[in-house]
N, C-alpha and C positions, 0 to 999 in steps of 0.2 A: 321797267323798261331799261334796256342796256344803252348806256350813253354811246353815241356814235362819234362824238368829237375826239379828235386825236391831234397830236403834234408829231413832227418828224424828228428822228434822231439827228444828231449833228452830222453823222456820216451820210445819212440819206439826203439831208439838205445840201451838203456839199456836192453830192452826185447830181442833184437837180440843177444847181447853179452851173455846174460844168456843162450839163446838157443844154442849158439855155445859151451859154456863151458859145458853144459849138454851133448851135442852130442859128443864133443871131449874134455873130461876132461884132465886137465894138466898132471895128473899122467900117462896117457897112450899115450898122444900126446904132449910131451914137445917141440918138434921141431916146433909146430905151434905158440908157444908163445915166445915173446922176451920182454926185459925190466925187471925191477925189479918186482917180483911176477907175471910175465906174463901179464904185463899191456898193451902190444901191441902185434901185430901179425906179423908173417912171412907170408905175403899174398900169396906168391908162394906156400908155404907148405900147407896153408889152402886150396887153390884151388886144389892142388894135392890130398889131403886127401878126399876132397869132391867128386872128380871124382872117386877115388878108392873105396870109401865107398858105393856109390850109383850107380846104373845103371839107370841113368836118362837122359832125353833129354835136361834138363836144364843145360846150361854151362855158366860160367862167368869167365872173365879174372882177373888175380891178380890186375891189375890197377883199375878195377871197384870195386873190393872188398875193396881196399884201400880207394877209394873215399867214398863209403857208410859208412864204419866203422870210417872214420874221418870226417863225416858230411860235405862232399863236394858234388858238383852237380853230380847227377846220373839220368839216365832215369827211368821213372816209372816202365817200364817193368822189369828192373833189380831189382828194389827194391821189387816189389811184388813177383817176382820169387824167390828171395833169402829167403824171409820170408816163402813162401810156401815150399821151399826146407827143411827148418827146422821145418815144421809143425806148423807155426805161421800165424795168420791172420794179415793183415795190412789195417787199415782203411784209407779212403781218407784224413781225417783231420790230420793223422799222417805223411803225406808227404806234406811239405810246400814249397811255392815258394822260391827259393834260394835267400838268401841275402848274401852280402859280409861277410866273416867269422868274427865272433865276436872277437874283439881284446880288450885288457885291457885299451888302451888309451881312455881318455875322448872324444877326437875329433872323434875317430872312432865310439864310441857309439852315438855321436851326428849325424854323417852321417847316421849311420844305422837306427836310429829312423826315420829320414826323408825318408828313403827307405820304412820302414815298414808302415808308415802312408799312403802310396799310394796303399796299397793292397785293394782288394774289401772289402766292408762293414765297412770301416773306413773313417772318414772325419776329423781327428784331425788336428788342425792348426800346422804349423811348430813351433818348440820350439825355442825361441830366445836366449837360453843359452846353454852352453856345460855341465854344472854341476848344479844340484839342490842343493841349500845351505839352511841349517836350516830346521825347522819344522819337525824334525825327529819323534817326538812324535805324532804330528798331522797326519803325513803321515801314520804311523803305525796304528793309530786309524781309519783312513779312509779306509785303506785296510781291516781292520777287519770288518768294517761296510758293505763293498762291498761283503763279502762272502755270499754265498747262504743260509747259516744257520742263518744269521741275519734276524729277522722277518720283519723289516720295509723296504718297497721298496723305500721310498723317504728319502734321506739323505740331511740335510741342513747344509751349511757352511756360516757363516757370519763374517763380519769384515769391517773396513773402506776401502774406495777406496785406492788402492795402497798397501794393506797389504799382498798381495800374494795369494788371494783366487784362482784366475785362474791358477797361477803357481802350486799350490798344487794339484788341481784336474787334471791338465794335466800330472804332474809327476806320479800320481797314474794311470791314464789312459795308459800312455806309459809303465809303469811296467806291467800292465795287458796285453797289446799288446805284449810285449816281452815274457811274460809267455806263451801266446797262441802259439807263434811261436818258442818255444823251446829254448828261451834265458833267462830263468828265473834266475834273480839275487837274488831275495828275494821271499818269499812265497806269491806271488800276485795271486788273483783269476783270472780265465780265462773267457774271454768274446769272443763270436764269432763275435760280431759286436759292435762298439763303435761309437756313434753319438754325435757330439758336436754342440750346438746351442748357440750363444752369442748375447746378446742385448747390448753389450758394446758400449757406446756412444763416448768414448774418449780414447786416448792412447797417451803416450809420444813418440816423435821421438827425434832424435838428432838435429833437426832443431831449429828454433828460438821459435816456439810456440807449444802448445798442438794441436794434431790432433783431431778434433771432427768428430765422425761418427754418423750422425743423423739416427740411425737405430731403429725405433720403431717396434720391433719384435711382431708378433701376433701369435696366436695359428695356424692359417693357414700356416704361414711360417715355424713353427716347424714341422707341418705335411708334408709339401713339402720336408723339409730336411730329415725326416725319410724315405719318399718314394724314394728320390734320393739316399741316402746312402745304403739302402737295395735293390736298383735296382728293385723296384716294382712299375711300372707305373700304375697298376690298382688302387692304392690308390688315385692318383690324378684324376682318371676318375670318382670316386664315390663321392657321397655327403651325408651329414647328417649321420644318424645312419649306413647306409651301408658303408660309408667311415671308420667309427670307427671299424666296424667288420673286414674290410680288413686290417686295421692297426694291430689289435690284432692278426689276422691270420698270418700276416707277422712276427710279433714279436715273436710269439710262436714257430717259426721254429728254433730259436737259443737263446742262452743267450746273452742279449743285455745290454750294459751300455749306458744310455742316460744322457748327461750333459747339463743342462740349466744354462748358465752363466749370471750373472748380472740380475737376475729376477727383481730387483727393478727398472730397467730402462724401464720396460713395464708399461703401464698405469694400474691403480688399477683394473679396470674392466676386462682388459685382463689377469691380474695376476690370478684373481679368476677363470676364464675360464680355464687357463692353469693348475692350481693346481687341479681343478676338473678332467680335462682330464688325468693328470698324475696319479691321484689316482686310476683310473679305468683300467690302463694298466695291462697286464697279469703278473703273478709272474716270468716269465722268464726275466723280465726287471727290472733292478735297475736304479734308477734316483738319480742324484746328482744336487742339486740346490745351487747356490751361490747368496748371496744378501748382500747389505750394512747394512740393518736393522737387529738388533739383535731380535730374536724371542725366545719365551719360548720353542718352539719345536726344536730349533737348536741343532745339535749334536756336531759341532765343531765351536769354536769361535777363530778368529785370532786377536791377538793384535800386538804389536810391536815385532820385533826380540829381542832376548837377546843381551847383549853386545858382547858375544863371537860370536854369529851368525852374528851380524852386521859386525864385523871386518872380518869374513870369507867372507861375501858377498862383502865387499869393496875390499878386496885383490883379490878375484876371478875376479871381474869386471876390476880391474887394469891390471891383467894378461891377460885377454881376449883382452883388448883394447891395450895391449902392451905399457902402460905408467907407469911411476914411480912417486911415491909421497913420500915425507919425512914422517917419523912416526908422526911428529907434525901435518902435514896437514891431515893425515888419522884420527888422533884424533879429529881435528877440524870438519872434515866431519861427523864423528860419532856424536859428541856433537850437531851439528846443526840440525840433522834430526831425532833424537830420535828413531832410529830403524825402520823407515819406509822403506821397501825394494825399492819401486819405486823411492824414493828420492835419494838413493845411485846410482841406475842405471842411472837415468836421469842426475844427477850431473856429474858423471864420463863421460857420453856421451858428456856433454858440455865441459869438460876438453879436450877431444879428438878434439872437434871443435875449440879449441884455446882460450876458456874463461879462464881468470886467476882465481885462487882459491878464492881470495877476492871478486870477482864478483858473486860467487856462494853462499857463506855462510853468507854474511852480512844480517842483519835483513830486510833492505829495498830493496835489489836487486831484479831484475825482476825474476831471476831463482828461487830464494827461494819462491817468490810469486806464480810463476807458479806451483810449487810443492804443495803449500798450496791450491791453487785453485783446482787442480786435486783431492786432497784428500778430501776436505771439502765443496767445492762450492755447490754441489747438496744437501748435508745434510743441510747446513745452509739455502739455498734457500727455503727448504721445511718448515722452521719455522720462516722465516723473518716476522716481524710485529706481532708476537704472544708473549704471556707472556713467553713461553719457550725460545724464542730468548733473551728477556730481562734478563732472569736468566743466560743464557750462557754468555752474555756480562758482567754481574755483577761478575761472577766467574773469568772472564779473568782479572779483575782489581786487584785480589789478586795475589801477586808475586809467591807464592808457592802453597798453597791450601786454600780452603774456608770452613769455618764452615757453616753448613746448615742454621742455623738461620741468620748468617751474610749475606749469599748469597741472602736469601729471602728478607731481609730488604733492601739491596743495590739495588736489582732489583725492589723495590717498590711493592712487592707482599705480604706485611704483612697482608693486609686485605682480601686476597684471602682465600677461604675455604681450609683447610689443604689437603683434598683429591685431590683437583685440583692441588695444588702445588706439591704434590707427583707425580702426573701424568706428570708434566713438567720435573721433575728430571728423571723419567723413560724414557720419550721421548728423552732427551739428551743422556742418557746412551745407549738407543737402537740405536741411530745414531752414536755411538762411538765417541761422542764429549767430554764427560767427563767420569770419572770413580770414584768410591768410594773407598777410602783407609783409613782404621782405623777411620771411621766415618766422614771423611772430603772429599771434592770433589776436584779433580785435573784434569788438562788437559795437553796435550802435549805442550811443548814450541811453536811448530810451529802452533798449533791450537790457542794458546793465541795470538801470533803475528798477525795471520790472522784476528781474531775477533777484536783486538784492531785497526787494520787498517780500520775497518768499522765505527768506532765511528764518524768520521767527517760527515758521512751521517745522523747522528742523534744527532745534537748538543744539543738539549734540553734534551734528555735522558742522554747524557754524563754528562751534567752539574749537573743534579739532582742526578745521580748515584754516581758521585764523591763526591758530597756534603753529601749524605747519608753515603758513605764510611768514610768520614772524621768524621762525627758525631759518627759512630760506634767505 
């Protein structure tokens, strides 16, 4: 049996209150209103005046009035009847499936989001945190880009693994979901459907190792996810151009947000097919792509958290996990991981599992190496054995930052054409392995440690590079 209980959206409720005020102005019907400036109702008096004012077959009890005007569960017949009574129309999408009443506590919001994501036309994953920390400027920018008046349908977000790309897009998606269902906390755009597709290959758990998910997503799997989330089996029954026509027909029925997470984990050939497919979707669809590689077309780039945001995240994780750390240890944790969000989350998870602090933050410990592998392994693997890798290794030999000419010389690339060497620097920057600051090249301490740990695999290069560094 389909549940008939619904609650009004905030916008519909305000319309109803305006209609009541217009029909029963405070000046003439003061007994209907209670509270400061008539902010609430005497529901028995409101019901009485409605019966006296109109000769109507529609009747409603004071308790049902109370439920409707306080956004509690009420049957659809009472909702539509009350709006008709005041000469107002009520659309189907203004009556939403009841969710537990919104409370101000963060844990209640967390539970409510998990309820919302189970509604039809949404397939968002469960959020792993109670409160979203940091990235306020990037979140505001993303919500602006998602608005219908922004001309570009595809929005790109890039940053190194573990920088919080997925967390950012999910926070924006949940804010849009809340706005759709009358629980708008900020001015987020509304989408009737939100579809999430991820090609993430690995994630951290609180166990001993990284969890690897060998999920090579293809365009066909994205199409199947669209069909499943929009509950349109006709898409899967079609093939070729006919299938694309059915996808577009289904997407045109509503405003849709499509998130493709970790595009870089798909093979290059498949990436091209996916981008081509996404570019042809109808204008009712907004697409968000996240990727490790920096692109000139990227709209948002995520670096490390600021010092303030890092400490906020650390303290939030400690509170959620119900553990206490001395201020000195919190400082050590921050200094060890350079503002990488996933590093703080994983490390505190290890503390919960009983690992001592010293086993987490020392340069050679396994946990620190796990974090570095998670963040950089895929990026470094893509350039191993190339001149770009030699350039990265040479920069890691400098304790703070490297002059461009010095890095080139130590890498043994002085005889390479300048345009090629420039391409190597761009490649490393696009992979978020180095950055340029005031004409010098720097890397995160955790990146440096990870790169230096690879030197024993290339003893000849290490010997020559250190010799050139000494000569410099």
